[in-house]
VMD Tcl script that builds the backbone (N, CA, C; Angstrom):
set m [mol new atoms 531]
animate dup $m
set s [atomselect $m all]
$s set {name element resname resid chain x y z} {
  {N N MET 1 A -35.708 60.713 -50.775}
  {CA C MET 1 A -34.359 60.964 -51.057}
  {C C MET 1 A -33.894 62.164 -50.253}
  {N N LEU 2 A -32.742 62.034 -49.595}
  {CA C LEU 2 A -32.167 63.123 -48.810}
  {C C LEU 2 A -31.629 64.202 -49.726}
  {N N ILE 3 A -32.090 65.451 -49.489}
  {CA C ILE 3 A -31.614 66.587 -50.290}
  {C C ILE 3 A -30.517 67.320 -49.502}
  {N N GLU 4 A -30.799 67.590 -48.235}
  {CA C GLU 4 A -29.743 68.232 -47.385}
  {C C GLU 4 A -30.108 67.951 -45.937}
  {N N GLU 5 A -29.052 68.041 -45.086}
  {CA C GLU 5 A -29.257 67.792 -43.657}
  {C C GLU 5 A -28.478 68.810 -42.849}
  {N N ARG 6 A -29.059 69.181 -41.702}
  {CA C ARG 6 A -28.480 70.101 -40.795}
  {C C ARG 6 A -28.424 69.476 -39.405}
  {N N GLN 7 A -27.222 69.328 -38.896}
  {CA C GLN 7 A -27.084 68.720 -37.569}
  {C C GLN 7 A -27.417 69.779 -36.501}
  {N N ILE 8 A -28.351 69.404 -35.591}
  {CA C ILE 8 A -28.819 70.298 -34.535}
  {C C ILE 8 A -28.110 69.920 -33.259}
  {N N PHE 9 A -27.891 68.644 -33.004}
  {CA C PHE 9 A -27.264 68.211 -31.773}
  {C C PHE 9 A -26.571 66.895 -31.979}
  {N N ARG 10 A -25.418 66.727 -31.329}
  {CA C ARG 10 A -24.744 65.424 -31.306}
  {C C ARG 10 A -24.365 65.134 -29.867}
  {N N GLY 11 A -24.852 64.029 -29.355}
  {CA C GLY 11 A -24.551 63.599 -27.991}
  {C C GLY 11 A -23.727 62.336 -27.951}
  {N N ARG 12 A -23.668 61.706 -26.766}
  {CA C ARG 12 A -22.904 60.441 -26.604}
  {C C ARG 12 A -23.509 59.354 -27.430}
  {N N ILE 13 A -24.860 59.350 -27.563}
  {CA C ILE 13 A -25.541 58.208 -28.221}
  {C C ILE 13 A -26.279 58.642 -29.479}
  {N N ILE 14 A -26.954 59.768 -29.430}
  {CA C ILE 14 A -27.844 60.165 -30.527}
  {C C ILE 14 A -27.331 61.418 -31.245}
  {N N GLN 15 A -27.849 61.598 -32.469}
  {CA C GLN 15 A -27.638 62.771 -33.259}
  {C C GLN 15 A -28.965 63.257 -33.772}
  {N N LEU 16 A -29.294 64.514 -33.605}
  {CA C LEU 16 A -30.529 65.107 -34.051}
  {C C LEU 16 A -30.236 65.936 -35.282}
  {N N ASN 17 A -30.908 65.613 -36.404}
  {CA C ASN 17 A -30.768 66.398 -37.648}
  {C C ASN 17 A -32.113 66.911 -38.091}
  {N N VAL 18 A -32.070 68.016 -38.808}
  {CA C VAL 18 A -33.241 68.427 -39.574}
  {C C VAL 18 A -32.838 68.067 -41.021}
  {N N GLU 19 A -33.703 67.244 -41.663}
  {CA C GLU 19 A -33.344 66.722 -42.959}
  {C C GLU 19 A -34.377 67.111 -44.008}
  {N N LYS 20 A -33.953 67.713 -45.038}
  {CA C LYS 20 A -34.828 68.048 -46.186}
  {C C LYS 20 A -34.834 66.819 -47.091}
  {N N VAL 21 A -36.045 66.307 -47.301}
  {CA C VAL 21 A -36.140 65.046 -48.113}
  {C C VAL 21 A -37.221 65.197 -49.195}
  {N N ARG 22 A -37.070 64.417 -50.255}
  {CA C ARG 22 A -38.084 64.309 -51.307}
  {C C ARG 22 A -38.758 62.932 -51.058}
  {N N LEU 23 A -40.014 62.944 -50.783}
  {CA C LEU 23 A -40.769 61.707 -50.555}
  {C C LEU 23 A -41.053 60.982 -51.871}
  {N N PRO 24 A -41.439 59.738 -51.827}
  {CA C PRO 24 A -41.778 58.973 -53.029}
  {C C PRO 24 A -42.852 59.595 -53.902}
  {N N ASN 25 A -43.749 60.415 -53.265}
  {CA C ASN 25 A -44.834 61.083 -54.028}
  {C C ASN 25 A -44.380 62.396 -54.622}
  {N N GLY 26 A -43.104 62.762 -54.444}
  {CA C GLY 26 A -42.602 64.010 -55.006}
  {C C GLY 26 A -42.623 65.191 -54.093}
  {N N VAL 27 A -43.304 65.075 -52.967}
  {CA C VAL 27 A -43.404 66.165 -52.000}
  {C C VAL 27 A -42.028 66.328 -51.312}
  {N N THR 28 A -41.607 67.562 -51.122}
  {CA C THR 28 A -40.376 67.915 -50.394}
  {C C THR 28 A -40.801 68.450 -49.033}
  {N N CYS 29 A -40.126 67.924 -47.970}
  {CA C CYS 29 A -40.441 68.442 -46.624}
  {C C CYS 29 A -39.205 68.356 -45.735}
  {N N GLU 30 A -39.295 68.990 -44.573}
  {CA C GLU 30 A -38.243 68.879 -43.565}
  {C C GLU 30 A -38.662 67.952 -42.467}
  {N N LEU 31 A -37.806 67.042 -42.043}
  {CA C LEU 31 A -38.106 66.099 -41.013}
  {C C LEU 31 A -37.041 66.242 -39.914}
  {N N GLU 32 A -37.473 66.123 -38.669}
  {CA C GLU 32 A -36.554 66.056 -37.550}
  {C C GLU 32 A -36.243 64.574 -37.313}
  {N N MET 33 A -35.003 64.200 -37.444}
  {CA C MET 33 A -34.597 62.773 -37.354}
  {C C MET 33 A -33.600 62.605 -36.283}
  {N N ILE 34 A -33.814 61.580 -35.455}
  {CA C ILE 34 A -32.913 61.244 -34.378}
  {C C ILE 34 A -32.213 59.954 -34.827}
  {N N HIS 35 A -30.879 60.106 -35.064}
  {CA C HIS 35 A -30.065 58.960 -35.486}
  {C C HIS 35 A -29.501 58.240 -34.248}
  {N N HIS 36 A -29.669 56.953 -34.193}
  {CA C HIS 36 A -29.269 56.109 -33.102}
  {C C HIS 36 A -28.526 54.918 -33.698}
  {N N PRO 37 A -27.465 54.417 -33.024}
  {CA C PRO 37 A -26.681 53.304 -33.563}
  {C C PRO 37 A -27.383 51.939 -33.573}
  {N N GLY 38 A -28.542 51.840 -32.912}
  {CA C GLY 38 A -29.280 50.600 -32.884}
  {C C GLY 38 A -29.004 49.821 -31.620}
  {N N GLY 39 A -29.788 48.789 -31.431}
  {CA C GLY 39 A -29.650 47.987 -30.232}
  {C C GLY 39 A -30.067 46.594 -30.423}
  {N N VAL 40 A -30.035 45.846 -29.298}
  {CA C VAL 40 A -30.460 44.473 -29.256}
  {C C VAL 40 A -31.347 44.243 -28.043}
  {N N ALA 41 A -32.199 43.204 -28.124}
  {CA C ALA 41 A -32.933 42.732 -26.998}
  {C C ALA 41 A -32.859 41.207 -27.069}
  {N N ILE 42 A -32.792 40.579 -25.899}
  {CA C ILE 42 A -32.541 39.167 -25.856}
  {C C ILE 42 A -33.678 38.450 -25.089}
  {N N VAL 43 A -34.311 37.486 -25.724}
  {CA C VAL 43 A -35.226 36.577 -25.057}
  {C C VAL 43 A -34.356 35.466 -24.536}
  {N N VAL 44 A -34.175 35.442 -23.217}
  {CA C VAL 44 A -33.309 34.482 -22.559}
  {C C VAL 44 A -34.195 33.387 -21.940}
  {N N MET 45 A -33.950 32.127 -22.383}
  {CA C MET 45 A -34.771 31.052 -21.857}
  {C C MET 45 A -33.877 30.032 -21.144}
  {N N ASN 46 A -34.219 29.707 -19.831}
  {CA C ASN 46 A -33.400 28.803 -19.080}
  {C C ASN 46 A -33.897 27.367 -19.356}
  {N N ASP 47 A -33.263 26.402 -18.657}
  {CA C ASP 47 A -33.598 24.990 -18.904}
  {C C ASP 47 A -34.954 24.600 -18.345}
  {N N ARG 48 A -35.566 25.476 -17.517}
  {CA C ARG 48 A -36.925 25.254 -17.022}
  {C C ARG 48 A -37.988 25.934 -17.920}
  {N N GLN 49 A -37.515 26.426 -19.069}
  {CA C GLN 49 A -38.375 27.113 -20.052}
  {C C GLN 49 A -38.928 28.412 -19.507}
  {N N GLU 50 A -38.194 29.019 -18.520}
  {CA C GLU 50 A -38.563 30.357 -18.024}
  {C C GLU 50 A -37.855 31.409 -18.803}
  {N N ILE 51 A -38.469 32.572 -18.897}
  {CA C ILE 51 A -37.949 33.732 -19.651}
  {C C ILE 51 A -37.432 34.730 -18.645}
  {N N CYS 52 A -36.285 35.324 -18.974}
  {CA C CYS 52 A -35.730 36.380 -18.114}
  {C C CYS 52 A -36.305 37.761 -18.477}
  {N N LEU 53 A -36.759 38.475 -17.463}
  {CA C LEU 53 A -37.112 39.852 -17.634}
  {C C LEU 53 A -36.301 40.659 -16.564}
  {N N VAL 54 A -35.945 41.872 -16.936}
  {CA C VAL 54 A -35.341 42.735 -15.969}
  {C C VAL 54 A -36.319 43.816 -15.594}
  {N N HIS 55 A -36.316 44.146 -14.335}
  {CA C HIS 55 A -37.199 45.182 -13.765}
  {C C HIS 55 A -36.276 46.416 -13.627}
  {N N GLN 56 A -36.302 47.282 -14.621}
  {CA C GLN 56 A -35.280 48.309 -14.795}
  {C C GLN 56 A -35.820 49.710 -14.644}
  {N N PHE 57 A -35.121 50.569 -13.897}
  {CA C PHE 57 A -35.456 51.956 -13.822}
  {C C PHE 57 A -35.173 52.644 -15.148}
  {N N ARG 58 A -36.184 53.344 -15.603}
  {CA C ARG 58 A -36.041 54.135 -16.866}
  {C C ARG 58 A -36.583 55.549 -16.590}
  {N N HIS 59 A -35.691 56.498 -16.545}
  {CA C HIS 59 A -36.056 57.889 -16.316}
  {C C HIS 59 A -37.169 58.381 -17.316}
  {N N ALA 60 A -36.944 58.072 -18.576}
  {CA C ALA 60 A -37.882 58.508 -19.606}
  {C C ALA 60 A -39.309 57.963 -19.359}
  {N N ALA 61 A -39.422 56.824 -18.726}
  {CA C ALA 61 A -40.706 56.188 -18.438}
  {C C ALA 61 A -41.262 56.612 -17.104}
  {N N GLY 62 A -40.467 57.349 -16.346}
  {CA C GLY 62 A -40.907 57.809 -15.022}
  {C C GLY 62 A -40.935 56.728 -13.922}
  {N N GLY 63 A -40.121 55.727 -14.091}
  {CA C GLY 63 A -40.088 54.662 -13.109}
  {C C GLY 63 A -39.436 53.380 -13.652}
  {N N VAL 64 A -39.959 52.240 -13.142}
  {CA C VAL 64 A -39.362 50.965 -13.568}
  {C C VAL 64 A -40.272 50.300 -14.604}
  {N N LEU 65 A -39.645 49.551 -15.488}
  {CA C LEU 65 A -40.368 48.801 -16.510}
  {C C LEU 65 A -39.887 47.347 -16.483}
  {N N TRP 66 A -40.771 46.460 -16.906}
  {CA C TRP 66 A -40.413 45.087 -17.159}
  {C C TRP 66 A -39.938 45.012 -18.603}
  {N N GLU 67 A -38.728 44.539 -18.819}
  {CA C GLU 67 A -38.120 44.490 -20.172}
  {C C GLU 67 A -37.319 43.212 -20.366}
  {N N LEU 68 A -37.096 42.867 -21.627}
  {CA C LEU 68 A -36.086 41.933 -21.956}
  {C C LEU 68 A -34.709 42.603 -21.725}
  {N N PRO 69 A -33.701 41.799 -21.380}
  {CA C PRO 69 A -32.342 42.383 -21.320}
  {C C PRO 69 A -32.034 42.952 -22.716}
  {N N ALA 70 A -31.372 44.121 -22.675}
  {CA C ALA 70 A -31.170 44.854 -23.958}
  {C C ALA 70 A -30.005 45.782 -23.817}
  {N N GLY 71 A -29.569 46.306 -24.976}
  {CA C GLY 71 A -28.485 47.283 -24.943}
  {C C GLY 71 A -28.199 47.875 -26.279}
  {N N LYS 72 A -27.371 48.901 -26.271}
  {CA C LYS 72 A -27.018 49.666 -27.420}
  {C C LYS 72 A -25.824 49.023 -28.156}
  {N N ILE 73 A -25.888 49.038 -29.467}
  {CA C ILE 73 A -24.768 48.559 -30.269}
  {C C ILE 73 A -23.657 49.585 -30.239}
  {N N GLU 74 A -22.487 49.077 -29.887}
  {CA C GLU 74 A -21.328 49.992 -29.866}
  {C C GLU 74 A -20.773 50.133 -31.266}
  {N N LYS 75 A -19.956 51.154 -31.489}
  {CA C LYS 75 A -19.420 51.431 -32.846}
  {C C LYS 75 A -18.680 50.221 -33.392}
  {N N ASN 76 A -19.004 49.842 -34.571}
  {CA C ASN 76 A -18.388 48.713 -35.306}
  {C C ASN 76 A -18.616 47.347 -34.646}
  {N N GLU 77 A -19.615 47.241 -33.782}
  {CA C GLU 77 A -19.915 45.986 -33.138}
  {C C GLU 77 A -21.112 45.302 -33.849}
  {N N ALA 78 A -20.928 44.026 -34.143}
  {CA C ALA 78 A -22.017 43.283 -34.728}
  {C C ALA 78 A -23.126 43.098 -33.715}
  {N N PRO 79 A -24.404 43.099 -34.142}
  {CA C PRO 79 A -25.514 42.975 -33.209}
  {C C PRO 79 A -25.409 41.714 -32.327}
  {N N GLU 80 A -25.022 40.579 -32.890}
  {CA C GLU 80 A -24.942 39.358 -32.082}
  {C C GLU 80 A -23.884 39.500 -30.979}
  {N N LEU 81 A -22.748 40.202 -31.227}
  {CA C LEU 81 A -21.738 40.424 -30.196}
  {C C LEU 81 A -22.302 41.348 -29.122}
  {N N THR 82 A -23.104 42.322 -29.537}
  {CA C THR 82 A -23.749 43.200 -28.589}
  {C C THR 82 A -24.664 42.402 -27.674}
  {N N ALA 83 A -25.414 41.489 -28.247}
  {CA C ALA 83 A -26.342 40.677 -27.482}
  {C C ALA 83 A -25.577 39.796 -26.472}
  {N N LYS 84 A -24.459 39.190 -26.924}
  {CA C LYS 84 A -23.687 38.344 -26.014}
  {C C LYS 84 A -23.104 39.170 -24.875}
  {N N ARG 85 A -22.593 40.379 -25.196}
  {CA C ARG 85 A -22.043 41.258 -24.156}
  {C C ARG 85 A -23.109 41.703 -23.169}
  {N N GLU 86 A -24.214 42.134 -23.684}
  {CA C GLU 86 A -25.305 42.636 -22.794}
  {C C GLU 86 A -25.847 41.552 -21.912}
  {N N LEU 87 A -25.969 40.346 -22.390}
  {CA C LEU 87 A -26.505 39.223 -21.614}
  {C C LEU 87 A -25.602 38.982 -20.398}
  {N N ILE 88 A -24.300 39.008 -20.581}
  {CA C ILE 88 A -23.390 38.834 -19.483}
  {C C ILE 88 A -23.472 40.029 -18.521}
  {N N GLU 89 A -23.419 41.257 -19.041}
  {CA C GLU 89 A -23.488 42.417 -18.229}
  {C C GLU 89 A -24.706 42.532 -17.365}
  {N N GLU 90 A -25.856 42.369 -18.013}
  {CA C GLU 90 A -27.135 42.635 -17.301}
  {C C GLU 90 A -27.617 41.438 -16.493}
  {N N VAL 91 A -27.523 40.234 -17.027}
  {CA C VAL 91 A -28.125 39.045 -16.405}
  {C C VAL 91 A -27.101 38.200 -15.636}
  {N N GLY 92 A -25.854 38.203 -16.102}
  {CA C GLY 92 A -24.827 37.392 -15.470}
  {C C GLY 92 A -24.931 35.931 -15.945}
  {N N VAL 93 A -25.246 35.735 -17.199}
  {CA C VAL 93 A -25.215 34.427 -17.819}
  {C C VAL 93 A -24.654 34.536 -19.230}
  {N N GLU 94 A -24.103 33.420 -19.680}
  {CA C GLU 94 A -23.636 33.282 -21.060}
  {C C GLU 94 A -24.511 32.210 -21.690}
  {N N ALA 95 A -24.689 32.291 -22.999}
  {CA C ALA 95 A -25.475 31.353 -23.705}
  {C C ALA 95 A -24.679 30.666 -24.809}
  {N N THR 96 A -24.918 29.364 -24.966}
  {CA C THR 96 A -24.244 28.627 -26.044}
  {C C THR 96 A -25.037 28.704 -27.332}
  {N N ASN 97 A -26.367 28.692 -27.224}
  {CA C ASN 97 A -27.238 28.698 -28.441}
  {C C ASN 97 A -27.818 30.069 -28.619}
  {N N TRP 98 A -27.701 30.570 -29.861}
  {CA C TRP 98 A -28.253 31.904 -30.246}
  {C C TRP 98 A -29.045 31.777 -31.535}
  {N N LEU 99 A -30.152 32.469 -31.577}
  {CA C LEU 99 A -30.970 32.507 -32.783}
  {C C LEU 99 A -31.467 33.932 -32.991}
  {N N HIS 100 A -31.217 34.496 -34.159}
  {CA C HIS 100 A -31.768 35.829 -34.539}
  {C C HIS 100 A -33.217 35.667 -34.837}
  {N N LEU 101 A -34.062 36.263 -33.995}
  {CA C LEU 101 A -35.540 36.128 -34.172}
  {C C LEU 101 A -36.107 37.107 -35.148}
  {N N GLY 102 A -35.513 38.278 -35.244}
  {CA C GLY 102 A -36.036 39.302 -36.136}
  {C C GLY 102 A -35.532 40.672 -35.682}
  {N N LYS 103 A -36.225 41.706 -36.169}
  {CA C LYS 103 A -35.819 43.026 -35.776}
  {C C LYS 103 A -37.074 43.913 -35.700}
  {N N THR 104 A -36.962 45.057 -35.104}
  {CA C THR 104 A -38.049 46.024 -35.010}
  {C C THR 104 A -37.464 47.447 -35.040}
  {N N ILE 105 A -38.211 48.380 -35.494}
  {CA C ILE 105 A -37.799 49.768 -35.476}
  {C C ILE 105 A -38.701 50.481 -34.451}
  {N N THR 106 A -38.124 51.255 -33.596}
  {CA C THR 106 A -38.818 51.748 -32.411}
  {C C THR 106 A -39.901 52.806 -32.785}
  {N N SER 107 A -39.546 53.799 -33.554}
  {CA C SER 107 A -40.488 54.839 -33.902}
  {C C SER 107 A -40.034 55.397 -35.263}
  {N N PRO 108 A -40.430 54.784 -36.396}
  {CA C PRO 108 A -39.876 55.134 -37.655}
  {C C PRO 108 A -40.178 56.512 -38.191}
  {N N GLY 109 A -41.038 57.259 -37.503}
  {CA C GLY 109 A -41.297 58.647 -37.917}
  {C C GLY 109 A -40.177 59.589 -37.541}
  {N N ILE 110 A -39.447 59.236 -36.478}
  {CA C ILE 110 A -38.385 60.143 -36.023}
  {C C ILE 110 A -37.089 59.462 -35.605}
  {N N PHE 111 A -37.075 58.173 -35.369}
  {CA C PHE 111 A -35.856 57.462 -34.945}
  {C C PHE 111 A -35.355 56.509 -36.005}
  {N N THR 112 A -34.021 56.433 -36.137}
  {CA C THR 112 A -33.431 55.418 -37.027}
  {C C THR 112 A -33.063 54.140 -36.311}
  {N N GLU 113 A -33.351 54.117 -34.994}
  {CA C GLU 113 A -32.962 52.937 -34.182}
  {C C GLU 113 A -33.655 51.633 -34.594}
  {N N VAL 114 A -32.862 50.647 -34.947}
  {CA C VAL 114 A -33.329 49.309 -35.229}
  {C C VAL 114 A -32.857 48.409 -34.097}
  {N N ILE 115 A -33.791 47.588 -33.557}
  {CA C ILE 115 A -33.400 46.676 -32.457}
  {C C ILE 115 A -33.474 45.253 -33.023}
  {N N HIS 116 A -32.347 44.537 -32.931}
  {CA C HIS 116 A -32.242 43.141 -33.309}
  {C C HIS 116 A -32.632 42.281 -32.135}
  {N N LEU 117 A -33.487 41.296 -32.376}
  {CA C LEU 117 A -34.032 40.445 -31.323}
  {C C LEU 117 A -33.430 39.030 -31.445}
  {N N TYR 118 A -33.002 38.501 -30.325}
  {CA C TYR 118 A -32.329 37.201 -30.291}
  {C C TYR 118 A -32.963 36.311 -29.216}
  {N N LEU 119 A -32.908 35.036 -29.502}
  {CA C LEU 119 A -33.227 34.013 -28.501}
  {C C LEU 119 A -31.919 33.418 -28.046}
  {N N ALA 120 A -31.690 33.348 -26.739}
  {CA C ALA 120 A -30.520 32.753 -26.129}
  {C C ALA 120 A -30.911 31.677 -25.175}
  {N N ASN 121 A -30.248 30.508 -25.320}
  {CA C ASN 121 A -30.504 29.422 -24.317}
  {C C ASN 121 A -29.249 28.590 -24.177}
  {N N ASP 122 A -29.349 27.493 -23.408}
  {CA C ASP 122 A -28.199 26.692 -22.989}
  {C C ASP 122 A -27.242 27.617 -22.207}
  {N N LEU 123 A -27.676 27.986 -21.042}
  {CA C LEU 123 A -27.066 29.050 -20.252}
  {C C LEU 123 A -26.027 28.535 -19.233}
  {N N GLN 124 A -25.023 29.339 -18.944}
  {CA C GLN 124 A -24.069 29.132 -17.912}
  {C C GLN 124 A -23.959 30.394 -17.127}
  {N N VAL 125 A -23.937 30.277 -15.782}
  {CA C VAL 125 A -23.865 31.437 -14.913}
  {C C VAL 125 A -22.444 32.015 -14.968}
  {N N CYS 126 A -22.355 33.319 -15.005}
  {CA C CYS 126 A -21.075 34.016 -14.941}
  {C C CYS 126 A -21.302 35.290 -14.070}
  {N N GLN 127 A -20.308 36.157 -14.088}
  {CA C GLN 127 A -20.357 37.363 -13.233}
  {C C GLN 127 A -21.167 38.473 -13.908}
  {N N GLN 128 A -22.215 38.927 -13.266}
  {CA C GLN 128 A -23.019 40.078 -13.780}
  {C C GLN 128 A -22.061 41.315 -13.654}
  {N N ASN 129 A -22.202 42.237 -14.602}
  {CA C ASN 129 A -21.311 43.381 -14.673}
  {C C ASN 129 A -22.111 44.636 -15.083}
  {N N LEU 130 A -22.990 45.138 -14.181}
  {CA C LEU 130 A -23.834 46.281 -14.496}
  {C C LEU 130 A -23.002 47.535 -14.614}
  {N N GLU 131 A -23.406 48.419 -15.518}
  {CA C GLU 131 A -22.830 49.750 -15.598}
  {C C GLU 131 A -23.406 50.617 -14.490}
  {N N ASP 132 A -22.718 51.674 -14.107}
  {CA C ASP 132 A -23.181 52.494 -12.975}
  {C C ASP 132 A -24.565 53.043 -13.145}
  {N N GLU 133 A -24.966 53.349 -14.373}
  {CA C GLU 133 A -26.302 53.933 -14.602}
  {C C GLU 133 A -27.386 52.879 -14.810}
  {N N GLU 134 A -27.069 51.595 -14.670}
  {CA C GLU 134 A -28.050 50.554 -14.805}
  {C C GLU 134 A -28.583 50.176 -13.434}
  {N N VAL 135 A -29.862 50.382 -13.253}
  {CA C VAL 135 A -30.531 50.046 -11.971}
  {C C VAL 135 A -31.618 48.996 -12.326}
  {N N LEU 136 A -31.305 47.743 -12.060}
  {CA C LEU 136 A -32.244 46.681 -12.476}
  {C C LEU 136 A -32.162 45.462 -11.600}
  {N N GLU 137 A -33.215 44.699 -11.605}
  {CA C GLU 137 A -33.283 43.406 -10.934}
  {C C GLU 137 A -33.615 42.332 -11.987}
  {N N VAL 138 A -33.007 41.170 -11.868}
  {CA C VAL 138 A -33.234 40.052 -12.836}
  {C C VAL 138 A -34.316 39.135 -12.265}
  {N N HIS 139 A -35.310 38.768 -13.097}
  {CA C HIS 139 A -36.401 37.884 -12.679}
  {C C HIS 139 A -36.645 36.850 -13.795}
  {N N TRP 140 A -37.145 35.697 -13.413}
  {CA C TRP 140 A -37.467 34.615 -14.356}
  {C C TRP 140 A -38.930 34.267 -14.211}
  {N N PHE 141 A -39.627 34.162 -15.390}
  {CA C PHE 141 A -41.083 33.904 -15.369}
  {C C PHE 141 A -41.410 32.849 -16.437}
  {N N ALA 142 A -42.464 32.107 -16.206}
  {CA C ALA 142 A -43.032 31.239 -17.207}
  {C C ALA 142 A -43.652 32.143 -18.321}
  {N N LEU 143 A -43.564 31.677 -19.574}
  {CA C LEU 143 A -44.072 32.452 -20.671}
  {C C LEU 143 A -45.520 32.860 -20.503}
  {N N ASN 144 A -46.407 31.913 -19.998}
  {CA C ASN 144 A -47.806 32.245 -19.846}
  {C C ASN 144 A -47.997 33.390 -18.785}
  {N N LYS 145 A -47.125 33.426 -17.778}
  {CA C LYS 145 A -47.185 34.506 -16.779}
  {C C LYS 145 A -46.826 35.846 -17.477}
  {N N ILE 146 A -45.832 35.822 -18.293}
  {CA C ILE 146 A -45.420 37.056 -18.992}
  {C C ILE 146 A -46.575 37.526 -19.933}
  {N N MET 147 A -47.209 36.591 -20.636}
  {CA C MET 147 A -48.326 36.959 -21.483}
  {C C MET 147 A -49.481 37.550 -20.663}
  {N N SER 148 A -49.723 37.046 -19.478}
  {CA C SER 148 A -50.731 37.611 -18.588}
  {C C SER 148 A -50.328 39.039 -18.176}
  {N N MET 149 A -49.029 39.233 -17.925}
  {CA C MET 149 A -48.559 40.565 -17.561}
  {C C MET 149 A -48.724 41.579 -18.654}
  {N N ILE 150 A -48.518 41.109 -19.891}
  {CA C ILE 150 A -48.710 41.993 -21.071}
  {C C ILE 150 A -50.222 42.329 -21.172}
  {N N ALA 151 A -51.089 41.317 -21.064}
  {CA C ALA 151 A -52.535 41.515 -21.156}
  {C C ALA 151 A -53.017 42.454 -20.093}
  {N N ALA 152 A -52.447 42.413 -18.920}
  {CA C ALA 152 A -52.828 43.268 -17.809}
  {C C ALA 152 A -52.222 44.678 -17.903}
  {N N GLY 153 A -51.367 44.931 -18.870}
  {CA C GLY 153 A -50.767 46.242 -18.990}
  {C C GLY 153 A -49.530 46.415 -18.131}
  {N N GLU 154 A -49.071 45.355 -17.486}
  {CA C GLU 154 A -47.870 45.478 -16.599}
  {C C GLU 154 A -46.586 45.558 -17.438}
  {N N ILE 155 A -46.618 44.963 -18.645}
  {CA C ILE 155 A -45.503 45.012 -19.566}
  {C C ILE 155 A -46.011 45.796 -20.770}
  {N N TYR 156 A -45.336 46.921 -21.036}
  {CA C TYR 156 A -45.732 47.746 -22.194}
  {C C TYR 156 A -44.524 48.257 -22.990}
  {N N ASP 157 A -43.373 47.699 -22.739}
  {CA C ASP 157 A -42.154 48.023 -23.470}
  {C C ASP 157 A -42.254 47.344 -24.840}
  {N N ALA 158 A -42.161 48.139 -25.889}
  {CA C ALA 158 A -42.371 47.619 -27.249}
  {C C ALA 158 A -41.424 46.526 -27.649}
  {N N LYS 159 A -40.144 46.703 -27.401}
  {CA C LYS 159 A -39.156 45.675 -27.833}
  {C C LYS 159 A -39.415 44.363 -27.130}
  {N N THR 160 A -39.864 44.418 -25.888}
  {CA C THR 160 A -40.195 43.220 -25.119}
  {C C THR 160 A -41.348 42.506 -25.735}
  {N N ILE 161 A -42.410 43.258 -26.054}
  {CA C ILE 161 A -43.624 42.626 -26.623}
  {C C ILE 161 A -43.292 42.060 -28.001}
  {N N VAL 162 A -42.545 42.754 -28.812}
  {CA C VAL 162 A -42.163 42.263 -30.136}
  {C C VAL 162 A -41.274 40.999 -30.002}
  {N N GLY 163 A -40.329 41.052 -29.093}
  {CA C GLY 163 A -39.459 39.881 -28.862}
  {C C GLY 163 A -40.238 38.633 -28.458}
  {N N LEU 164 A -41.211 38.834 -27.592}
  {CA C LEU 164 A -42.033 37.690 -27.148}
  {C C LEU 164 A -42.956 37.203 -28.247}
  {N N PHE 165 A -43.403 38.107 -29.091}
  {CA C PHE 165 A -44.170 37.687 -30.273}
  {C C PHE 165 A -43.298 36.765 -31.144}
  {N N TYR 166 A -42.117 37.253 -31.443}
  {CA C TYR 166 A -41.202 36.450 -32.277}
  {C C TYR 166 A -40.933 35.101 -31.623}
  {N N LEU 167 A -40.753 35.073 -30.295}
  {CA C LEU 167 A -40.547 33.801 -29.590}
  {C C LEU 167 A -41.716 32.875 -29.785}
  {N N GLN 168 A -42.923 33.391 -29.647}
  {CA C GLN 168 A -44.110 32.552 -29.828}
  {C C GLN 168 A -44.167 31.970 -31.245}
  {N N GLN 169 A -43.841 32.810 -32.236}
  {CA C GLN 169 A -43.805 32.357 -33.615}
  {C C GLN 169 A -42.786 31.243 -33.793}
  {N N HIS 170 A -41.618 31.415 -33.196}
  {CA C HIS 170 A -40.559 30.414 -33.267}
  {C C HIS 170 A -41.013 29.116 -32.599}
  {N N LEU 171 A -41.626 29.185 -31.415}
  {CA C LEU 171 A -42.078 27.962 -30.709}
  {C C LEU 171 A -43.154 27.256 -31.503}
  {N N THR 172 A -44.024 28.035 -32.106}
  {CA C THR 172 A -45.122 27.440 -32.924}
  {C C THR 172 A -44.559 26.683 -34.129}
  {N N THR 173 A -43.529 27.301 -34.773}
  {CA C THR 173 A -42.901 26.650 -35.892}
  {C C THR 173 A -42.217 25.354 -35.503}
  {N N ILE 174 A -41.578 25.337 -34.348}
  {CA C ILE 174 A -40.937 24.123 -33.814}
  {C C ILE 174 A -41.983 23.036 -33.554}
  {N N GLN 175 A -43.142 23.428 -32.924}
  {CA C GLN 175 A -44.155 22.429 -32.574}
  {C C GLN 175 A -44.856 21.884 -33.795}
  {N N THR 176 A -45.039 22.723 -34.821}
  {CA C THR 176 A -45.745 22.167 -36.014}
  {C C THR 176 A -44.849 21.552 -37.029}
  {N N GLY 177 A -43.546 21.715 -36.777}
  {CA C GLY 177 A -42.522 21.059 -37.593}
  {C C GLY 177 A -42.585 21.373 -38.995}
}
mol reanalyze $m
mol bondsrecalc $m
mol representation Tube
mol addrep $m
């Protein structure tokens, strides 16, 4: 239970608070919490059953990462609308079929960020519209190739691994009917 909070920093995207809380066991402590509006990640599958990954520069990671297309939820925007917007912006495709696969929390000890994961297919090409700070390339891979990349440590982005796990669970459910 939150007892009191002190805002330390408020930026464009995040807010850092020191929060005094009472834990379920009765202990009272102070936690540093980073509040984030949340995000989405999209497992995009084309008609050849290939999955889209972006090879994106990430300053925090010190270079480029293989990731699912993803983005931040804007104020008062529903997660599915964020996913549709980000798919157009980053990949340059629109999807007719959407399925919410699940969600994940990035680092529950300090972040409030929840990422909603979607499957998008039945694609139509449209105009890609990258933001100035987005440096990425779009690639398409067979699922078994992506799993090999994860096993080899080439893909280590958490939302991507979780999204692909959810995809595998979904495909297994479809196959076993």
